[in-house]
N, CA, C and O of each residue as an XYZ file, in Angstrom:
960
protein
N     -10.296     24.651     20.635
C      -9.659     23.639     19.785
C     -10.422     23.518     18.474
O     -11.647     23.395     18.483
N      -9.714     23.551     17.340
C     -10.369     23.463     16.052
C     -10.702     22.023     15.729
O      -9.952     21.106     16.063
N     -11.845     21.833     15.069
C     -12.234     20.503     14.620
C     -12.414     20.531     13.114
O     -12.650     21.582     12.519
N     -12.300     19.350     12.506
C     -12.536     19.253     11.082
C     -14.013     19.478     10.793
O     -14.851     19.161     11.637
N     -14.361     20.018      9.619
C     -15.763     20.197      9.273
C     -16.421     18.853      9.033
O     -15.724     17.875      8.762
N     -17.761     18.770      9.125
C     -18.464     17.519      8.875
C     -18.151     17.004      7.489
O     -18.003     17.782      6.547
N     -18.051     15.705      7.366
C     -17.803     15.072      6.082
C     -18.898     14.076      5.802
O     -19.473     13.513      6.734
N     -19.200     13.846      4.547
C     -20.298     12.949      4.179
C     -19.737     11.590      3.838
O     -18.834     11.468      3.010
N     -20.282     10.554      4.487
C     -19.925      9.187      4.167
C     -18.575      8.774      4.694
O     -17.859      9.565      5.307
N     -18.240      7.534      4.450
C     -16.953      7.004      4.887
C     -15.857      7.478      3.957
O     -16.058      7.564      2.746
N     -14.716      7.782      4.510
C     -13.551      8.153      3.723
C     -12.591      6.979      3.669
O     -12.502      6.169      4.592
N     -11.873      6.916      2.551
C     -10.855      5.877      2.414
C      -9.809      6.049      3.492
O      -9.363      7.164      3.763
N      -9.413      4.941      4.110
C      -8.420      5.037      5.179
C      -7.126      5.632      4.647
O      -6.678      5.297      3.551
N      -6.540      6.509      5.428
C      -5.261      7.117      5.068
C      -4.234      6.727      6.099
O      -4.465      6.849      7.302
N      -3.094      6.256      5.621
C      -2.044      5.826      6.534
C      -1.113      6.977      6.875
O       0.107      6.819      6.856
N      -1.669      8.102      7.177
C      -0.828      9.243      7.506
C      -0.362      9.112      8.942
O      -1.173      9.096      9.868
N       0.955      9.016      9.129
C       1.472      8.841     10.486
C       1.000      9.989     11.335
O       1.093     11.157     10.956
N       0.484      9.626     12.506
C       0.027     10.571     13.506
C      -1.320     11.165     13.181
O      -1.824     11.965     13.969
N      -1.930     10.821     12.066
C      -3.312     11.234     11.870
C      -4.169     10.606     12.940
O      -5.293     11.037     13.197
N      -3.612      9.562     13.569
C      -4.303      8.927     14.686
C      -4.491      9.861     15.863
O      -5.366      9.633     16.697
N      -3.693     10.899     15.945
C      -3.843     11.822     17.073
C      -5.162     12.569     17.008
O      -5.665     13.031     18.032
N      -5.731     12.693     15.805
C      -6.885     13.557     15.558
C      -6.491     14.982     15.935
O      -5.988     15.722     15.089
N      -6.703     15.368     17.150
C      -6.209     16.638     17.666
C      -5.554     16.341     18.994
O      -6.134     15.619     19.805
N      -4.380     16.863     19.248
C      -3.712     16.563     20.497
C      -4.593     16.980     21.660
O      -5.111     18.096     21.697
N      -4.754     16.076     22.598
C      -5.588     16.355     23.749
C      -7.029     15.970     23.549
O      -7.826     16.061     24.483
N      -7.389     15.539     22.346
C      -8.780     15.176     22.091
C      -8.937     13.678     22.127
O      -8.146     12.951     21.526
N      -9.937     13.217     22.816
C     -10.221     11.784     22.842
C     -11.650     11.551     22.391
O     -12.305     10.615     22.850
N     -12.135     12.394     21.498
C     -13.488     12.260     20.994
C     -13.461     12.135     19.489
O     -12.497     12.547     18.843
N     -14.522     11.562     18.920
C     -14.630     11.425     17.485
C     -14.912     12.798     16.884
O     -15.642     13.598     17.468
N     -14.337     13.064     15.729
C     -14.531     14.355     15.102
C     -15.972     14.536     14.651
O     -16.639     13.555     14.323
N     -16.474     15.790     14.628
C     -17.852     16.038     14.226
C     -18.143     15.518     12.831
O     -17.318     15.634     11.925
N     -19.305     14.954     12.673
C     -19.735     14.481     11.377
C     -19.121     13.179     10.951
O     -19.294     12.755      9.808
N     -18.401     12.528     11.853
C     -17.650     11.333     11.490
C     -18.109     10.156     12.329
O     -18.076     10.205     13.558
N     -18.532      9.113     11.667
C     -18.989      7.928     12.373
C     -18.065      6.781     12.042
O     -17.961      6.423     10.869
N     -17.390      6.184     13.002
C     -16.504      5.063     12.719
C     -17.294      3.880     12.223
O     -18.413      3.632     12.672
N     -16.706      3.147     11.291
C     -17.391      1.988     10.751
C     -17.435      0.878     11.781
O     -16.449      0.622     12.472
N     -18.559      0.230     11.880
C     -18.710     -0.864     12.835
C     -18.149     -2.138     12.239
O     -18.542     -2.502     11.131
N     -17.252     -2.833     12.915
C     -16.682     -4.069     12.388
C     -17.771     -5.098     12.125
O     -18.581     -5.393     13.003
N     -17.786     -5.638     10.920
C     -18.812     -6.592     10.556
C     -18.649     -7.916     11.278
O     -19.618     -8.650     11.473
N     -17.432     -8.218     11.671
C     -17.202     -9.503     12.324
C     -16.897     -9.331     13.805
O     -16.657    -10.311     14.510
N     -16.905     -8.108     14.272
C     -16.598     -7.866     15.677
C     -15.117     -7.716     15.936
O     -14.712     -7.589     17.092
N     -14.287     -7.725     14.894
C     -12.841     -7.638     15.080
C     -12.328     -6.278     14.656
O     -12.516     -5.872     13.509
N     -11.675     -5.560     15.580
C     -11.074     -4.280     15.229
C      -9.929     -4.464     14.245
O      -9.561     -3.523     13.540
N      -9.365     -5.656     14.189
C      -8.250     -5.907     13.281
C      -8.680     -5.864     11.825
O      -7.843     -5.679     10.941
N      -9.978     -6.031     11.557
C     -10.454     -6.041     10.182
C     -10.789     -4.650      9.678
O     -10.678     -4.385      8.481
N     -11.192     -3.767     10.558
C     -11.650     -2.445     10.141
C     -10.924     -1.371     10.931
O     -11.131     -1.233     12.137
N     -10.086     -0.622     10.260
C      -9.382      0.465     10.911
C     -10.283      1.647     11.179
O     -11.400      1.727     10.667
N      -9.782      2.571     11.994
C     -10.514      3.806     12.290
C     -10.233      4.804     11.176
O      -9.087      5.209     10.979
N     -11.265      5.201     10.451
C     -11.111      6.070      9.296
C     -11.554      7.486      9.627
O     -12.602      7.679     10.242
N     -10.766      8.480      9.226
C     -11.235      9.852      9.328
C     -10.581     10.703      8.257
O      -9.550     10.332      7.695
N     -11.183     11.839      7.983
C     -10.720     12.689      6.892
C      -9.451     13.439      7.289
O      -9.116     13.550      8.468
N      -8.762     13.945      6.282
C      -7.487     14.621      6.489
C      -7.340     15.623      5.354
O      -7.121     15.228      4.209
N      -7.455     16.895      5.648
C      -7.440     17.824      4.529
C      -6.520     19.020      4.713
O      -5.986     19.517      3.721
N      -6.310     19.500      5.909
C      -5.527     20.722      6.123
C      -4.117     20.351      6.585
O      -3.847     20.249      7.781
N      -3.222     20.151      5.607
C      -1.885     19.662      5.928
C      -1.129     20.651      6.808
O      -0.425     20.245      7.732
N      -1.271     21.951      6.526
C      -0.559     22.944      7.312
C      -0.939     22.904      8.777
O      -0.074     22.992      9.649
N      -2.227     22.773      9.055
C      -2.688     22.701     10.437
C      -2.130     21.468     11.131
O      -1.665     21.545     12.268
N      -2.176     20.333     10.445
C      -1.674     19.110     11.058
C      -0.161     19.159     11.242
O       0.371     18.621     12.212
N       0.521     19.804     10.312
C       1.970     19.932     10.460
C       2.318     20.724     11.718
O       3.224     20.345     12.461
N       1.611     21.806     11.955
C       1.861     22.587     13.168
C       1.577     21.766     14.415
O       2.269     21.894     15.425
N       0.560     20.927     14.339
C       0.171     20.106     15.474
C       1.198     19.005     15.738
O       1.658     18.822     16.865
N       1.542     18.285     14.684
C       2.425     17.131     14.841
C       3.861     17.528     15.161
O       4.593     16.767     15.794
N       4.258     18.704     14.729
C       5.635     19.144     14.922
C       5.802     20.044     16.146
O       6.836     20.695     16.295
N       4.808     20.088     17.012
C       4.838     21.010     18.148
C       5.890     20.615     19.186
O       6.216     19.439     19.347
N       6.403     21.609     19.873
C       7.348     21.373     20.958
C       6.668     20.628     22.110
O       7.310     19.860     22.827
N       5.382     20.860     22.275
C       4.642     20.165     23.333
C       4.672     18.663     23.099
O       4.808     17.889     24.047
N       4.546     18.252     21.864
C       4.608     16.828     21.561
C       5.973     16.243     21.900
O       6.072     15.125     22.407
N       7.019     17.006     21.616
C       8.371     16.505     21.879
C       8.550     16.063     23.330
O       9.296     15.128     23.623
N       7.844     16.761     24.238
C       8.029     16.484     25.661
C       7.619     15.063     26.028
O       8.277     14.408     26.836
N       6.514     14.586     25.420
C       6.056     13.241     25.789
C       6.370     12.181     24.747
O       6.387     10.992     25.065
N       6.620     12.592     23.502
C       6.968     11.616     22.471
C       8.418     11.159     22.586
O       8.767     10.052     22.175
N       9.262     12.032     23.153
C      10.678     11.716     23.378
C      11.333     11.112     22.120
O      11.896     10.019     22.187
N      11.263     11.806     20.991
C      11.716     11.204     19.734
C      13.191     10.824     19.713
O      13.556      9.783     19.166
N      14.031     11.650     20.297
C      15.460     11.331     20.269
C      15.761     10.069     21.082
O      16.619      9.265     20.715
N      15.044      9.916     22.180
C      15.252      8.707     22.983
C      14.716      7.474     22.256
O      15.274      6.384     22.380
N      13.634      7.651     21.500
C      13.121      6.537     20.694
C      14.179      6.083     19.688
O      14.447      4.889     19.552
N      14.771      7.036     18.993
C      15.803      6.704     18.012
C      16.982      6.021     18.693
O      17.526      5.045     18.176
N      17.370      6.532     19.842
C      18.479      5.926     20.581
C      18.164      4.481     20.959
O      19.024      3.607     20.845
N      16.932      4.228     21.409
C      16.535      2.881     21.825
C      16.559      1.899     20.660
O      16.811      0.710     20.853
N      16.299      2.387     19.463
C      16.273      1.497     18.297
C      17.673      1.120     17.822
O      17.833      0.170     17.055
N      18.680      1.853     18.269
C      20.087      1.500     18.023
C      20.352      1.190     16.549
O      20.900      0.138     16.216
N      19.967      2.097     15.689
C      20.185      1.909     14.255
C      21.657      2.111     13.912
O      22.298      3.037     14.409
N      22.166      1.264     13.085
C      23.559      1.400     12.668
C      23.638      2.284     11.423
O      22.683      2.323     10.647
N      24.733      2.985     11.213
C      24.917      3.734      9.970
C      24.822      2.798      8.769
O      25.376      1.699      8.787
N      24.137      3.225      7.756
C      23.952      2.402      6.568
C      22.696      1.551      6.596
O      22.419      0.842      5.628
N      21.928      1.601      7.679
C      20.705      0.806      7.777
C      19.615      1.364      6.875
O      19.681      2.510      6.429
N      18.616      0.536      6.617
C      17.472      0.916      5.803
C      16.217      0.851      6.664
O      15.964     -0.156      7.325
N      15.424      1.939      6.655
C      14.243      2.054      7.510
C      13.023      2.378      6.673
O      13.095      3.200      5.759
N      11.901      1.739      6.977
C      10.618      2.097      6.385
C       9.761      2.748      7.464
O       9.378      2.104      8.441
N       9.469      4.018      7.279
C       8.621      4.770      8.198
C       7.200      4.733      7.634
O       6.853      5.523      6.756
N       6.382      3.811      8.143
C       5.039      3.595      7.598
C       4.100      4.679      8.125
O       3.965      4.862      9.335
N       3.457      5.391      7.208
C       2.621      6.515      7.607
C       3.486      7.662      8.063
O       3.317      8.167      9.173
N       4.413      8.081      7.220
C       5.440      9.040      7.632
C       4.889     10.425      7.918
O       5.503     11.183      8.670
N       3.744     10.779      7.339
C       3.109     12.058      7.629
C       3.997     13.248      7.330
O       4.481     13.399      6.208
N       4.214     14.094      8.324
C       5.017     15.304      8.154
C       6.510     15.053      8.282
O       7.306     15.980      8.138
N       6.897     13.821      8.549
C       8.317     13.486      8.640
C       8.914     13.652     10.020
O      10.132     13.775     10.152
N       8.087     13.657     11.048
C       8.554     13.853     12.422
C       9.659     12.866     12.789
O      10.698     13.258     13.320
N       9.428     11.584     12.504
C      10.472     10.582     12.759
C      11.367     10.374     11.538
O      12.531     10.002     11.684
N      10.843     10.605     10.348
C      11.643     10.417      9.134
C      12.949     11.198      9.198
O      14.014     10.662      8.891
N      12.866     12.462      9.596
C      14.076     13.301      9.676
C      15.086     12.709     10.649
O      16.290     12.722     10.392
N      14.599     12.201     11.743
C      15.493     11.642     12.763
C      16.100     10.324     12.294
O      17.264     10.039     12.578
N      15.325      9.530     11.585
C      15.880      8.310     10.995
C      16.963      8.657      9.977
O      17.996      7.992      9.899
N      16.711      9.701      9.206
C      17.686     10.120      8.197
C      19.044     10.404      8.827
O      20.075      9.979      8.306
N      19.044     11.115      9.939
C      20.313     11.396     10.639
C      20.935     10.128     11.199
O      22.151      9.948     11.149
N      20.087      9.245     11.736
C      20.594      8.042     12.403
C      21.284      7.083     11.437
O      22.303      6.489     11.787
N      20.745      6.921     10.224
C      21.313      5.935      9.303
C      22.423      6.523      8.446
O      23.189      5.785      7.826
N      22.514      7.848      8.407
C      23.622      8.480      7.701
C      23.497      8.420      6.187
O      22.519      7.907      5.643
N      24.503      8.954      5.528
C      24.436      9.072      4.067
C      24.475      7.722      3.354
O      24.040      7.617      2.207
N      24.989      6.694      4.017
C      25.001      5.363      3.393
C      23.696      4.608      3.614
O      23.481      3.557      3.010
N      22.822      5.131      4.470
C      21.546      4.489      4.729
C      20.444      5.063      3.866
O      20.668      5.963      3.056
N      19.239      4.523      4.054
C      18.084      5.013      3.307
C      16.846      4.921      4.190
O      16.684      3.978      4.965
N      15.977      5.917      4.057
C      14.706      5.929      4.768
C      13.587      6.016      3.746
O      13.542      6.951      2.946
N      12.684      5.047      3.771
C      11.503      5.068      2.930
C      10.367      5.681      3.739
O       9.871      5.075      4.689
N       9.962      6.882      3.355
C       8.869      7.582      4.030
C       7.587      7.245      3.281
O       7.324      7.779      2.203
N       6.796      6.356      3.864
C       5.665      5.756      3.164
C       4.353      6.328      3.686
O       4.128      6.394      4.895
N       3.494      6.738      2.764
C       2.190      7.287      3.145
C       1.194      7.027      2.023
O       1.577      6.923      0.858
N      -0.080      6.922      2.374
C      -1.115      6.771      1.353
C      -1.984      8.015      1.228
O      -2.976      8.003      0.499
N      -1.627      9.085      1.926
C      -2.328     10.362      1.821
C      -1.560     11.258      0.843
O      -0.465     11.716      1.169
N      -2.111     11.518     -0.349
C      -1.367     12.302     -1.351
C      -0.913     13.668     -0.852
O       0.204     14.091     -1.148
N      -1.767     14.366     -0.097
C      -1.385     15.702      0.376
C      -0.189     15.626      1.315
O       0.694     16.482      1.264
N      -0.153     14.608      2.174
C       0.959     14.452      3.094
C       2.237     14.075      2.346
O       3.309     14.605      2.639
N       2.126     13.158      1.379
C       3.307     12.772      0.607
C       3.884     13.969     -0.133
O       5.102     14.136     -0.195
N       3.009     14.806     -0.696
C       3.471     16.008     -1.394
C       4.157     16.969     -0.428
O       5.209     17.527     -0.739
N       3.558     17.159      0.744
C       4.152     18.025      1.768
C       5.533     17.512      2.162
O       6.484     18.287      2.267
N       5.639     16.203      2.379
C       6.907     15.647      2.843
C       7.974     15.710      1.758
O       9.145     15.926      2.068
N       7.603     15.529      0.504
C       8.579     15.670     -0.580
C       9.207     17.063     -0.559
O      10.417     17.211     -0.730
N       8.376     18.075     -0.349
C       8.888     19.448     -0.296
C       9.807     19.643      0.909
O      10.842     20.302      0.813
N       9.416     19.062      2.044
C      10.250     19.176      3.244
C      11.590     18.474      3.054
O      12.631     18.993      3.456
N      11.561     17.304      2.444
C      12.795     16.547      2.199
C      13.730     17.334      1.294
O      14.936     17.393      1.534
N      13.167     17.938      0.250
C      13.989     18.735     -0.660
C      14.538     19.980      0.042
O      15.708     20.323     -0.125
N      13.693     20.653      0.827
C      14.107     21.877      1.512
C      15.215     21.608      2.512
O      16.135     22.414      2.656
N      15.132     20.472      3.208
C      16.115     20.145      4.230
C      17.289     19.350      3.675
O      18.232     19.044      4.405
N      17.241     19.018      2.403
C      18.367     18.317      1.782
C      18.585     16.910      2.300
O      19.724     16.471      2.452
N      17.509     16.206      2.571
C      17.605     14.840      3.095
C      17.768     13.859      1.935
O      16.799     13.250      1.482
N      18.983     13.717      1.472
C      19.235     12.946      0.257
C      19.033     11.449      0.428
O      18.908     10.724     -0.559
N      19.001     10.980      1.669
C      18.810      9.542      1.884
C      17.352      9.173      2.163
O      17.077      8.048      2.579
N      16.419     10.091      1.943
C      14.994      9.827      2.162
C      14.275      9.666      0.827
O      14.438     10.485     -0.077
N      13.487      8.618      0.710
C      12.655      8.362     -0.462
C      11.196      8.413     -0.027
O      10.754      7.565      0.748
N      10.453      9.381     -0.508
C       9.034      9.494     -0.170
C       8.236      8.644     -1.152
O       8.345      8.806     -2.367
N       7.432      7.739     -0.603
C       6.668      6.808     -1.428
C       5.179      6.954     -1.133
O       4.747      6.780      0.007
N       4.394      7.277     -2.168
C       2.936      7.287     -2.055
C       2.429      5.910     -2.457
O       2.673      5.459     -3.576
N       1.725      5.241     -1.551
C       1.286      3.875     -1.795
C      -0.230      3.778     -1.638
O      -0.830      4.624     -0.975
N      -0.863      2.758     -2.238
C      -2.294      2.556     -2.018
C      -2.538      2.089     -0.581
O      -1.673      1.435      0.002
N      -3.691      2.408     -0.001
C      -4.011      1.871      1.330
C      -3.936      0.349      1.314
O      -4.433     -0.294      0.389
N      -3.321     -0.213      2.327
C      -3.219     -1.669      2.431
C      -2.019     -2.267      1.738
O      -1.819     -3.480      1.807
N      -1.212     -1.460      1.073
C      -0.039     -1.973      0.358
C       1.192     -1.180      0.788
O       1.315     -0.008      0.435
N       2.107     -1.794      1.543
C       3.291     -1.053      1.997
C       4.270     -0.735      0.878
O       5.095      0.169      1.018
N       4.191     -1.465     -0.232
C       5.033     -1.152     -1.372
C       6.510     -1.397     -1.173
O       7.334     -0.752     -1.821
N       6.868     -2.320     -0.286
C       8.270     -2.587      0.014
C       8.780     -3.802     -0.764
O       8.081     -4.807     -0.889
N       9.980     -3.700     -1.275
C      10.584     -4.808     -2.011
C      11.110     -5.868     -1.038
O      11.383     -5.557      0.122
N      11.254     -7.103     -1.493
C      11.776     -8.167     -0.609
C      13.164     -7.829     -0.077
O      14.025     -7.338     -0.807
N      13.362     -8.104      1.216
C      14.633     -7.901      1.909
C      15.234     -6.519      1.621
O      16.404     -6.390      1.260
N      14.406     -5.508      1.790
C      14.842     -4.140      1.481
C      15.084     -3.283      2.709
O      15.689     -2.217      2.595
N      14.622     -3.718      3.904
C      14.735     -2.846      5.080
C      15.177     -3.623      6.322
O      14.935     -4.822      6.457
N      15.831     -2.891      7.218
C      16.244     -3.456      8.501
C      15.230     -3.174      9.604
O      15.141     -3.915     10.583
N      14.467     -2.096      9.435
C      13.479     -1.714     10.437
C      12.236     -1.180      9.748
O      12.319     -0.361      8.833
N      11.087     -1.656     10.200
C       9.794     -1.092      9.806
C       9.206     -0.447     11.052
O       9.137     -1.068     12.112
N       8.785      0.803     10.912
C       8.397      1.604     12.068
C       6.972      2.114     11.928
O       6.597      2.681     10.902
N       6.179      1.900     12.987
C       4.820      2.440     13.075
C       4.733      3.320     14.316
O       5.077      2.883     15.414
N       4.280      4.543     14.148
C       3.974      5.370     15.311
C       2.551      5.895     15.177
O       2.285      6.776     14.360
N       1.659      5.370     15.957
C       0.275      5.813     16.043
C      -0.396      5.805     14.682
O      -1.043      6.777     14.293
N      -0.240      4.699     13.956
C      -0.868      4.608     12.635
C      -1.533      3.259     12.421
O      -2.413      3.142     11.568
N      -1.139      2.241     13.170
C      -1.608      0.886     12.898
C      -3.125      0.771     12.986
O      -3.729     -0.004     12.245
N      -3.746      1.529     13.880
C      -5.191      1.388     14.050
C      -5.988      1.954     12.877
O      -7.207      1.790     12.827
N      -5.322      2.616     11.935
C      -5.996      3.080     10.725
C      -6.111      1.984      9.665
O      -6.869      2.132      8.707
N      -5.384      0.910      9.822
C      -5.234     -0.069      8.749
C      -6.322     -1.128      8.814
O      -6.563     -1.727      9.862
N      -6.979     -1.351      7.674
C      -7.924     -2.454      7.569
C      -7.160     -3.771      7.434
O      -6.054     -3.805      6.895
N      -7.759     -4.844      7.926
C      -7.171     -6.186      7.796
C      -5.709     -6.181      8.253
O      -4.802     -6.553      7.508
N      -5.514     -5.750      9.495
C      -4.152     -5.534      9.985
C      -3.304     -6.798      9.979
O      -2.128     -6.751      9.620
N      -3.877     -7.909     10.367
C      -3.078     -9.137     10.433
C      -2.558     -9.501      9.045
O      -1.399     -9.883      8.889
N      -3.423     -9.379      8.044
C      -2.992     -9.627      6.669
C      -1.915     -8.631      6.253
O      -0.939     -9.002      5.601
N      -2.091     -7.377      6.626
C      -1.116     -6.340      6.292
C       0.236     -6.642      6.936
O       1.276     -6.523      6.288
N       0.221     -7.028      8.198
C       1.466     -7.341      8.888
C       2.188     -8.514      8.225
O       3.417     -8.532      8.153
N       1.430     -9.479      7.750
C       2.056    -10.618      7.053
C       2.783    -10.170      5.798
O       3.797    -10.760      5.426
N       2.278     -9.133      5.140
C       2.919     -8.631      3.922
C       4.286     -8.013      4.205
O       5.120     -7.900      3.307
N       4.511     -7.614      5.454
C       5.746     -6.908      5.788
C       6.942     -7.835      5.970
O       8.078     -7.439      5.710
N       6.699     -9.052      6.409
C       7.811     -9.951      6.744
C       8.797    -10.150      5.593
O      10.004    -10.105      5.832
N       8.341    -10.369      4.350
C       9.310    -10.556      3.264
C      10.203     -9.353      3.014
O      11.287     -9.498      2.450
N       9.767     -8.163      3.425
C      10.565     -6.962      3.191
C      11.722     -6.826      4.164
O      12.646     -6.049      3.923
N      11.684     -7.574      5.261
C      12.730     -7.467      6.276
C      13.975     -8.247      5.869
O      13.890     -9.378      5.392
N      15.106     -7.634      6.063
C      16.373     -8.332      5.872
C      16.610     -9.283      7.047
O      15.945     -9.162      8.076
N      17.536    -10.217      6.912
C      17.857    -11.073      8.066
C      18.214    -10.230      9.282
O      19.043     -9.324      9.198
N      17.588    -10.532     10.401
C      17.784     -9.747     11.608
C      16.905     -8.518     11.695
O      16.987     -7.770     12.670
N      16.054     -8.288     10.685
C      15.190     -7.115     10.666
C      14.050     -7.221     11.670
O      13.721     -8.310     12.141
N      13.449     -6.073     11.992
C      12.416     -6.036     13.024
C      11.377     -4.978     12.698
O      11.567     -4.135     11.822
N      10.270     -5.049     13.430
C       9.203     -4.059     13.337
C       9.056     -3.398     14.696
O       8.961     -4.083     15.714
N       9.038     -2.074     14.719
C       8.820     -1.325     15.954
C       7.437     -0.690     15.911
O       7.021     -0.150     14.887
N       6.737     -0.762     17.028
C       5.377     -0.240     17.137
C       5.263      0.674     18.351
O       5.593      0.279     19.470
N       4.795      1.896     18.123
C       4.463      2.817     19.210
C       2.994      3.186     19.077
O       2.547      3.609     18.010
N       2.247      3.026     20.157
C       0.837      3.395     20.125
C       0.376      3.782     21.524
O       1.079      3.557     22.509
N      -0.820      4.368     21.596
C      -1.284      4.952     22.847
C      -1.847      3.947     23.840
O      -2.509      2.979     23.465
N      -1.571      4.196     25.107
C      -2.201      3.456     26.187
C      -3.669      3.890     26.300
O      -4.028      4.975     25.842
N      -4.515      3.052     26.905
C      -5.954      3.357     26.930
C      -6.330      4.604     27.709
O      -7.360      5.217     27.428
N      -5.511      4.995     28.689
C      -5.869      6.138     29.534
C      -5.077      7.399     29.217
O      -5.178      8.379     29.955
N      -4.297      7.406     28.148
C      -3.492      8.585     27.844
C      -4.398      9.758     27.466
O      -5.437      9.552     26.839
N      -4.019     10.989     27.837
C      -4.875     12.148     27.581
C      -4.851     12.627     26.141
O      -5.628     13.514     25.788
N      -3.998     12.081     25.304
C      -3.972     12.400     23.880
C      -4.158     11.113     23.103
O      -3.906     10.023     23.616
N      -4.602     11.246     21.861
C      -4.764     10.068     21.045
C      -6.137      9.960     20.438
O      -6.980     10.836     20.630
N      -6.371      8.879     19.697
C      -7.672      8.659     19.066
C      -8.726      8.329     20.112
O      -8.391      8.121     21.278
N      -9.994      8.277     19.716
C     -11.036      7.883     20.669
C     -10.679      6.553     21.333
O     -10.206      5.639     20.657
N     -10.897      6.431     22.633
C     -10.500      5.211     23.346
C     -11.001      3.925     22.700
O     -10.295      2.917     22.710
N     -12.195      3.945     22.145
C     -12.751      2.727     21.540
C     -11.956      2.262     20.332
O     -12.081      1.111     19.915
N     -11.147      3.135     19.770
C     -10.402      2.780     18.558
C      -8.908      2.620     18.810
O      -8.137      2.450     17.867
N      -8.503      2.672     20.045
C      -7.096      2.426     20.347
C      -6.839      0.926     20.354
O      -7.702      0.129     20.722
N      -5.637      0.564     19.942
C      -5.223     -0.837     19.997
C      -4.495     -1.042     21.313
O      -3.428     -0.468     21.529
N      -5.054     -1.845     22.183
C      -4.400     -2.099     23.457
C      -3.117     -2.889     23.235
O      -2.976     -3.602     22.242
N      -2.197     -2.753     24.163
C      -0.911     -3.431     24.035
C      -1.086     -4.947     23.863
O      -0.430     -5.563     23.022
N      -1.961     -5.527     24.654
C      -2.192     -6.972     24.550
C      -2.782     -7.341     23.193
O      -2.439     -8.377     22.624
N      -3.667     -6.492     22.675
C      -4.241     -6.743     21.353
C      -3.162     -6.670     20.282
O      -3.129     -7.495     19.369
N      -2.285     -5.688     20.395
C      -1.207     -5.561     19.420
C      -0.310     -6.788     19.441
O       0.038     -7.328     18.391
N       0.058     -7.220     20.620
C       0.898     -8.417     20.735
C       0.211     -9.624     20.111
O       0.851    -10.423     19.427
N      -1.084     -9.756     20.345
C      -1.832    -10.897     19.810
C      -1.913    -10.834     18.288
O      -1.775    -11.859     17.620
N      -2.135     -9.645     17.735
C      -2.226     -9.516     16.287
C      -0.884     -9.808     15.622
O      -0.841    -10.462     14.580
N       0.193     -9.338     16.204
C       1.512     -9.653     15.651
C       1.788    -11.148     15.739
O       2.361    -11.737     14.822
N       1.379    -11.755     16.844
C       1.575    -13.206     16.979
C       0.810    -13.952     15.885
O       1.348    -14.863     15.257
N      -0.441    -13.564     15.662
C      -1.237    -14.202     14.618
C      -0.634    -13.994     13.230
O      -0.782    -14.835     12.344
N       0.044    -12.867     13.057
C       0.662    -12.567     11.765
C       2.021    -13.245     11.590
O       2.623    -13.155     10.521
N       2.509    -13.925     12.634
C       3.746    -14.678     12.509
C       4.976    -14.009     13.081
O       6.090    -14.257     12.619
N       4.788    -13.160     14.086
C       5.918    -12.476     14.715
C       5.993    -12.833     16.196
O       5.029    -13.320     16.786
N       7.150    -12.580     16.776
C       7.292    -12.728     18.224
C       7.851    -11.439     18.815
O       8.640    -10.736     18.183
N       7.434    -11.153     20.015
C       7.876     -9.948     20.724
C       9.291    -10.164     21.256
O       9.573    -11.183     21.887
N      10.181     -9.199     20.998
C      11.559     -9.346     21.465
C      12.004     -8.223     22.397
O      13.025     -8.348     23.074
N      11.242     -7.119     22.437
C      11.673     -5.997     23.263
C      10.478     -5.138     23.644
O       9.591     -4.885     22.828
N      10.468     -4.688     24.916
C       9.501     -3.708     25.393
C      10.271     -2.548     26.000
O      11.165     -2.747     26.823
N       9.920     -1.340     25.593
C      10.514     -0.143     26.166
C       9.444      0.566     26.984
O       8.295      0.667     26.554
N       9.816      1.055     28.157
C       8.798      1.589     29.064
C       9.020      3.057     29.443
O       8.550      3.494     30.494
N       9.725      3.820     28.610
C      10.040      5.194     28.995
C       9.048      6.227     28.445
O       9.147      7.400     28.805
N       8.102      5.839     27.592
C       7.135      6.791     27.059
C       5.945      6.905     28.009
O       5.365      5.885     28.382
N       5.566      8.118     28.408
C       4.530      8.261     29.421
C       3.125      7.913     28.951
O       2.305      7.468     29.755
N       2.827      8.104     27.672
C       1.472      7.905     27.179
C       1.322      6.710     26.244
O       0.211      6.370     25.838
N       2.443      6.073     25.903
C       2.421      5.066     24.850
C       3.212      3.820     25.231
O       4.104      3.863     26.079
N       2.866      2.716     24.589
C       3.713      1.528     24.672
C       4.606      1.486     23.430
O       4.277      2.060     22.392
N       5.724      0.805     23.557
C       6.765      0.795     22.531
C       7.309     -0.626     22.477
O       7.997     -1.070     23.396
N       6.995     -1.342     21.387
C       7.320     -2.761     21.272
C       8.142     -3.017     20.012
O       8.062     -2.280     19.029
N       8.933     -4.086     20.074
C       9.686     -4.535     18.889
C       9.385     -6.015     18.648
O       9.333     -6.824     19.574
N       9.189     -6.337     17.358
C       8.853     -7.698     16.953
C       9.799     -8.160     15.840
O      10.336     -7.360     15.074
N       9.978     -9.476     15.786
C      10.714    -10.086     14.671
C       9.883    -11.247     14.127
O       9.080    -11.830     14.855
N      10.073    -11.583     12.853
C       9.312    -12.712     12.292
C       9.737    -14.029     12.921
O      10.907    -14.222     13.249
N       8.795    -14.919     13.085
C       9.094    -16.295     13.464
C       9.545    -17.022     12.213
O       8.734    -17.309     11.332
N      10.809    -17.317     12.130
C      11.334    -17.945     10.912
C      11.821    -19.336     11.225
O      12.301    -20.037     10.335
């Protein structure tokens, strides 16, 4: 299994969707990389940061057929029951694994905002969107910590294995509520503590922790899906 080369110092957090996987099947910290210790003891304040440089390698990893077997992307899309014409924000869109599927689900009258703070990933995804002719996808490069969403612009905000990269998560989640249209929701998929793939166990967000952080940010849990073998899948709406 290939590992990233040693890197010097802390790197700015990147919201690249699925960068949380590190390497599929790996549950160890990458060589030369030391996670920052939370100054207040709260994982919600300090995300897990790691470098990201070889887009081609990660694209092959994230788009693998092996991943499809346990990620069950088509069933995820089906469970979200998106209507044609809906607007979706794919936070940390990465290589577009879910972005492409959202594009099909919402149709030509809908729109998908593929949001990432990793310039190399955003550039890669722009090329993929153009090559595949996904006219309803807008790739947005945003600063870390800023989702860049306009008020009442989306029906669904989607996170897949990216939330644990975000610093000050509760504050970040609060920023998302104004972007939701009436009836809008946030979907979260992340790894269970014992899954054989995913980030180092110490940096995973447990399901109970996720529920608590969303509650503190002003949301309530409305749906739990239990068909993913390695991950939990939750839906939240703002307490209004």
